[in-house]
Legacy VTK file of the C-alpha trace (Angstrom):
# vtk DataFile Version 3.0
C-alpha trace
ASCII
DATASET POLYDATA
POINTS 445 float
88.039 111.320 77.488
91.635 111.849 76.060
93.755 108.893 76.301
97.737 109.511 74.745
99.545 105.988 75.024
100.023 105.043 71.553
99.478 106.530 68.037
96.813 104.394 67.826
95.128 104.974 71.232
95.542 108.698 70.069
93.733 107.952 66.790
90.776 106.184 69.150
90.609 109.315 71.697
89.995 111.362 68.716
87.051 109.188 67.481
85.807 109.576 71.000
85.818 113.396 72.178
83.632 114.735 69.304
84.132 116.626 65.827
86.586 119.505 65.578
87.632 120.656 61.417
88.784 123.799 63.087
88.977 125.102 66.677
88.369 128.401 66.996
90.525 131.055 68.735
89.542 132.642 72.389
87.342 135.872 71.599
88.329 138.174 74.275
88.056 142.169 73.615
91.706 142.325 75.380
93.870 139.423 75.330
95.603 138.400 78.943
99.086 139.423 79.123
101.577 136.987 77.214
98.343 135.547 75.328
98.265 136.731 71.436
96.556 135.019 68.421
98.714 133.397 65.925
99.172 134.793 62.630
102.179 133.224 60.918
103.403 129.601 61.580
106.254 130.159 59.479
107.499 133.175 61.853
107.136 130.937 65.046
108.871 127.844 63.737
111.804 130.221 62.547
111.919 131.850 66.176
111.738 128.489 67.159
114.797 126.926 65.558
116.796 130.637 66.069
116.907 129.566 69.765
117.738 125.892 69.740
122.087 126.120 68.651
123.944 125.574 71.874
124.696 128.494 74.291
128.021 129.587 74.636
129.667 129.094 78.319
128.621 132.676 79.880
126.396 133.506 82.721
122.873 132.357 82.634
120.684 134.404 80.437
117.450 136.238 81.682
114.199 134.065 81.798
112.569 133.473 78.425
110.048 135.809 76.902
107.240 133.742 75.948
103.941 134.276 73.906
100.818 131.907 74.291
98.827 131.126 71.140
95.792 128.891 70.294
95.832 127.383 66.961
93.580 125.157 65.181
94.587 121.615 64.269
96.113 121.798 61.244
98.345 124.889 61.973
99.375 122.878 65.148
100.132 119.752 63.243
102.166 121.984 60.932
104.251 123.328 63.544
105.005 120.422 65.156
106.395 118.641 62.317
108.723 121.457 61.470
109.795 121.397 65.384
110.233 117.541 64.501
112.150 118.392 61.515
114.210 120.844 62.689
115.399 118.247 66.093
115.502 115.304 64.051
119.432 115.508 64.088
119.625 116.286 67.400
118.007 113.242 68.772
120.398 111.378 66.565
123.886 113.075 66.963
125.766 114.558 69.893
128.338 116.657 70.076
131.798 115.921 72.214
134.962 116.689 72.692
137.767 115.487 70.442
139.953 114.994 73.498
143.032 115.452 71.525
142.736 118.445 69.088
140.015 120.206 71.307
137.387 120.212 68.482
133.982 119.220 68.430
132.918 116.147 66.698
129.789 114.554 66.085
129.066 111.114 67.624
126.090 108.723 66.585
123.738 107.482 68.932
125.634 108.265 71.819
122.761 108.961 74.362
122.193 106.443 76.952
120.277 106.419 80.319
118.014 108.781 81.255
118.641 111.414 78.526
118.551 108.735 75.729
114.952 107.727 77.491
113.971 111.396 77.643
114.684 111.989 73.882
112.776 108.518 72.670
109.566 109.786 75.006
109.942 113.323 73.384
109.974 111.717 69.568
106.809 109.186 70.741
104.918 112.314 72.046
105.364 114.404 69.120
104.200 111.707 66.721
101.235 110.974 68.947
100.263 114.358 68.831
100.242 115.106 65.185
98.180 112.257 64.915
95.538 113.280 66.506
95.930 116.873 64.814
95.616 115.318 61.936
92.308 113.421 62.688
90.928 116.525 63.991
92.177 118.494 60.929
90.784 115.850 58.515
87.604 115.778 60.213
87.538 111.922 61.059
87.292 112.724 64.446
84.970 115.097 66.552
85.945 117.188 69.679
84.131 119.979 70.297
85.918 120.572 73.970
89.522 120.096 72.505
91.776 123.395 72.092
95.462 123.533 71.376
98.097 126.135 72.552
101.268 126.526 72.070
103.582 128.405 74.530
106.470 129.841 72.074
110.052 131.078 73.493
110.914 134.103 71.408
113.467 135.030 73.064
116.119 134.089 75.884
116.715 130.521 74.738
113.408 128.931 76.108
111.780 125.831 74.785
108.219 126.075 73.360
105.416 123.811 74.065
102.477 122.478 72.359
99.802 121.151 74.682
95.967 119.812 73.888
93.185 120.533 76.526
90.051 119.196 77.204
88.006 122.539 78.003
84.829 121.810 79.669
82.539 124.420 81.316
83.564 123.202 84.892
86.816 122.325 84.145
89.673 122.246 81.930
92.000 119.249 81.644
95.340 118.847 79.862
95.569 115.663 78.367
98.861 115.915 76.431
101.733 118.249 76.771
104.930 118.073 74.495
108.044 120.038 74.509
109.595 120.833 71.340
112.426 118.143 70.545
114.669 121.063 69.677
115.185 121.813 73.282
117.814 120.206 74.819
118.506 122.187 78.273
116.584 120.102 81.025
116.389 123.542 83.186
114.852 125.326 80.184
112.601 122.610 79.549
111.179 122.305 83.178
110.761 126.289 83.000
108.999 125.887 79.997
106.482 123.237 80.827
105.956 125.053 84.181
105.231 128.018 82.078
102.958 126.488 80.126
100.566 124.968 82.930
100.928 128.661 84.607
99.620 130.211 81.196
97.050 127.530 80.880
96.045 127.975 84.532
95.173 131.785 83.604
93.306 130.769 80.452
91.249 128.565 82.585
90.267 130.960 84.702
89.629 133.485 82.256
87.049 131.062 80.341
84.978 130.894 83.980
86.005 127.078 84.312
86.571 126.364 87.981
89.937 124.489 87.793
92.664 122.624 85.662
93.594 119.435 86.001
96.577 117.537 84.688
96.254 113.778 83.636
98.403 111.467 85.573
100.024 110.522 82.385
101.425 114.222 81.588
102.445 114.528 85.014
104.732 111.459 84.610
105.929 112.757 81.563
107.267 115.988 82.633
111.008 116.837 83.387
110.664 117.877 87.004
109.108 114.123 87.643
112.401 112.803 85.802
114.652 114.636 87.699
113.408 113.008 90.777
114.361 109.592 89.707
117.719 109.171 91.348
118.972 106.710 88.441
117.717 104.565 85.731
118.246 101.398 87.407
116.312 102.854 90.589
113.490 103.768 88.197
113.361 100.575 86.684
113.242 98.400 89.976
110.775 101.019 91.305
108.511 101.020 88.563
108.974 97.145 88.434
107.903 96.907 92.116
104.987 99.609 91.320
103.593 97.172 88.835
103.544 94.442 91.177
102.119 96.206 93.633
99.312 97.255 90.770
98.916 93.476 89.561
98.333 92.481 93.152
96.149 95.670 94.021
94.145 94.784 90.861
93.553 90.972 91.588
92.491 92.053 95.426
89.971 94.363 93.980
88.651 92.097 91.489
88.290 89.579 94.359
86.509 91.681 96.391
84.347 92.746 93.179
83.316 88.839 92.583
82.927 88.056 96.133
80.262 91.031 96.405
78.340 89.854 93.657
78.203 86.268 94.647
77.821 87.232 98.014
74.695 89.367 98.023
71.111 87.685 99.039
67.839 89.129 99.574
67.241 89.677 103.118
64.281 89.010 104.830
64.598 89.190 108.530
66.257 92.509 109.822
67.507 93.700 113.353
64.884 96.216 114.708
67.522 99.311 114.418
69.445 100.390 111.786
73.291 99.911 112.359
75.700 102.793 113.058
77.157 104.678 109.658
74.198 103.548 107.486
73.624 107.062 106.232
76.863 107.455 105.077
76.630 103.890 103.654
73.072 104.785 101.707
75.080 107.862 100.233
77.777 105.762 98.862
75.328 103.345 97.761
73.127 106.393 95.772
76.574 107.459 94.222
77.100 104.222 92.926
73.769 103.588 91.839
73.966 106.826 89.207
77.029 105.213 87.594
74.504 102.732 86.117
74.459 102.394 82.460
71.990 104.930 81.043
71.942 105.321 77.113
70.574 108.852 76.704
72.009 110.199 79.674
69.103 111.172 80.923
69.706 110.080 84.697
65.754 108.854 85.540
66.430 107.505 88.875
65.367 109.188 91.987
65.664 107.682 95.582
63.182 108.557 98.438
63.975 107.506 102.122
60.627 107.170 103.936
60.355 108.476 107.335
58.523 106.475 109.890
55.166 108.407 109.092
55.702 107.692 105.395
56.554 104.161 106.061
53.478 103.368 108.204
51.264 105.229 105.739
52.660 102.833 103.074
52.360 99.661 105.386
48.706 100.770 106.334
48.043 100.851 102.696
49.652 97.549 101.998
47.688 95.656 104.978
44.196 97.439 103.401
45.210 95.710 100.387
45.813 92.309 101.747
42.915 92.421 104.000
40.622 92.974 101.117
41.963 89.990 99.463
42.670 87.443 102.415
40.598 88.884 105.166
41.687 91.185 108.036
43.837 88.416 109.989
46.127 88.582 106.881
45.898 91.999 106.860
46.760 92.635 110.354
49.539 90.200 110.249
51.166 91.608 107.147
50.864 95.082 108.972
53.377 93.871 111.498
55.678 92.261 109.568
56.390 95.340 107.481
56.274 97.748 110.379
59.173 95.879 111.697
61.100 96.852 108.681
63.945 99.070 109.572
65.057 101.241 106.593
62.724 101.915 103.454
63.803 103.404 100.191
61.293 104.031 97.488
63.349 104.169 93.974
61.420 105.833 91.296
62.031 106.656 87.391
61.003 109.903 86.269
58.233 109.716 83.515
59.531 110.711 80.042
56.576 112.599 79.171
53.825 110.821 77.179
56.441 107.866 75.869
55.287 104.390 76.627
57.047 101.168 77.848
55.347 99.312 74.734
58.069 101.102 72.668
60.648 98.451 72.353
63.521 101.068 71.770
61.934 104.060 73.447
63.651 106.298 76.157
60.735 105.190 78.643
62.157 101.497 78.368
65.337 102.378 78.469
64.641 104.448 81.370
62.919 101.979 83.225
66.042 99.597 82.567
68.540 101.946 83.483
66.753 102.391 87.352
66.642 98.466 87.386
70.604 98.595 86.904
70.824 101.412 89.636
69.148 99.491 92.147
71.663 96.580 91.813
74.440 98.707 92.041
72.704 100.054 94.874
72.222 96.947 96.885
75.632 95.707 95.872
77.086 98.752 97.440
75.014 98.582 100.529
76.032 94.783 100.853
79.846 95.906 100.470
79.117 98.216 103.552
77.437 94.896 105.371
73.955 96.530 104.845
71.486 93.567 103.645
68.470 94.632 101.274
65.647 93.358 99.990
64.011 94.888 96.658
60.174 94.349 96.982
57.636 95.055 93.944
54.412 94.285 95.441
50.986 95.448 94.521
51.080 98.092 96.929
53.863 99.899 95.003
51.442 100.257 91.911
48.485 101.175 93.761
47.324 104.397 92.900
47.488 105.958 96.498
50.817 104.593 96.886
52.708 108.114 95.551
50.522 110.346 98.138
50.941 107.834 101.078
54.843 107.930 100.482
55.185 111.671 99.364
55.966 111.215 95.716
56.233 113.574 93.033
53.286 112.907 90.554
55.882 112.906 87.597
57.552 109.821 88.995
56.638 106.132 88.859
57.817 103.655 91.368
60.445 100.897 90.333
60.327 99.171 93.762
60.723 99.710 97.555
64.299 98.635 99.018
64.041 97.303 102.821
67.483 97.830 104.186
69.112 97.030 107.281
71.195 94.797 109.300
70.695 91.074 108.493
69.950 88.721 111.492
71.294 85.285 111.371
73.103 83.412 108.892
72.982 84.861 104.990
70.797 82.666 102.786
72.326 80.038 101.135
72.746 80.420 97.135
69.827 79.227 94.921
70.339 75.354 94.498
68.877 75.384 90.832
71.034 78.042 89.462
71.665 76.663 85.845
74.892 75.965 84.584
77.030 78.433 82.716
76.840 76.597 79.393
72.984 76.611 79.250
73.016 80.522 79.803
76.024 81.331 77.823
75.303 81.091 74.084
78.158 81.005 71.497
77.464 82.241 67.711
79.643 81.682 64.708
LINES 1 446
445 0 1 2 3 4 5 6 7 8 9 10 11 12 13 14 15 16 17 18 19 20 21 22 23 24 25 26 27 28 29 30 31 32 33 34 35 36 37 38 39 40 41 42 43 44 45 46 47 48 49 50 51 52 53 54 55 56 57 58 59 60 61 62 63 64 65 66 67 68 69 70 71 72 73 74 75 76 77 78 79 80 81 82 83 84 85 86 87 88 89 90 91 92 93 94 95 96 97 98 99 100 101 102 103 104 105 106 107 108 109 110 111 112 113 114 115 116 117 118 119 120 121 122 123 124 125 126 127 128 129 130 131 132 133 134 135 136 137 138 139 140 141 142 143 144 145 146 147 148 149 150 151 152 153 154 155 156 157 158 159 160 161 162 163 164 165 166 167 168 169 170 171 172 173 174 175 176 177 178 179 180 181 182 183 184 185 186 187 188 189 190 191 192 193 194 195 196 197 198 199 200 201 202 203 204 205 206 207 208 209 210 211 212 213 214 215 216 217 218 219 220 221 222 223 224 225 226 227 228 229 230 231 232 233 234 235 236 237 238 239 240 241 242 243 244 245 246 247 248 249 250 251 252 253 254 255 256 257 258 259 260 261 262 263 264 265 266 267 268 269 270 271 272 273 274 275 276 277 278 279 280 281 282 283 284 285 286 287 288 289 290 291 292 293 294 295 296 297 298 299 300 301 302 303 304 305 306 307 308 309 310 311 312 313 314 315 316 317 318 319 320 321 322 323 324 325 326 327 328 329 330 331 332 333 334 335 336 337 338 339 340 341 342 343 344 345 346 347 348 349 350 351 352 353 354 355 356 357 358 359 360 361 362 363 364 365 366 367 368 369 370 371 372 373 374 375 376 377 378 379 380 381 382 383 384 385 386 387 388 389 390 391 392 393 394 395 396 397 398 399 400 401 402 403 404 405 406 407 408 409 410 411 412 413 414 415 416 417 418 419 420 421 422 423 424 425 426 427 428 429 430 431 432 433 434 435 436 437 438 439 440 441 442 443 444
């Protein structure tokens, strides 16, 4: 994923997303209207500078004519640096009337309030963008899904933009969008931002991706978002209040997570019927399970909900095993006990070919560990929804006949069976012999 908070974080972003030495231009027999290939950065830079002069006091010109080009990181960095050099003075001085002679004078560092904030943000965004382009161009980072576009105003006095897109097969995501620092008219800037996003949506559709999303940090930086703020003071107060709410919410979330972790218990007694809404809770739990750590992204976990007949077959198989070892009476007692369990979920792991769990760093062992993490996520999620669980891994789970009794595919092996339902009575107390933290947390210099 991409992050654009600071130049350092931009560098970390580039290291995360994959190597790009030269992001190639889109290959289409007939480019869509408004889309052109980048041939000369000098021409684009000159066109941008030419449109940056203050417009005379005349009726508003027609909308700017634009063209969209896709650049490799090196050209994007050069073009952005050209814009920054051209806009450097504009970020430091402002043209104001003399008041006496009517002439125009340059006043240094006169920008205040929203305009000063906007210009500072624009500069930071451009610097961050250049840093990311440098890391990509020099091969310090990999970004096979990264694509760089520039929307250039070639007439009409519009503003030019540069954008970085994470172009996945199913979705494009705008992770950075900055306007040329030469631009100063807010209406033109807003128009350029809107036109850029519109062009990106069109190119996204042409590529076959389902949708174009815009990261929250990009949305927050748009001029249209800034216009909604009544004043700098109001914005600061709102931001402070929002920070406080976020901090309180974060504390509440952390407390809830820790309470769930500490409060989960193995449940041995269940109500005979499953509680209302258990299907939705189970769906959420399985989804939570799939967010478990998984080194090779193999997603080896599978979850099998057993119906009454499948559950009975498993219970009868277990009763047979118990009876063979402890006698018929013990087998009948175990059968009655297991048949009373209201919910049955068998968690399995897909077999990775002929690989063995005996290989310490092998995929088979990693997949088993990932499935165990998934079971923990699942049990915690069900606990958060008020549903108790018990993870069983008795001999019947590994009997050769278990798969047929439960209806499991032959290429999966059992990690465990989860009983679930409404807990009866008070939850079990925490274990009394839990080791102190100092005995399990070891520190090494």
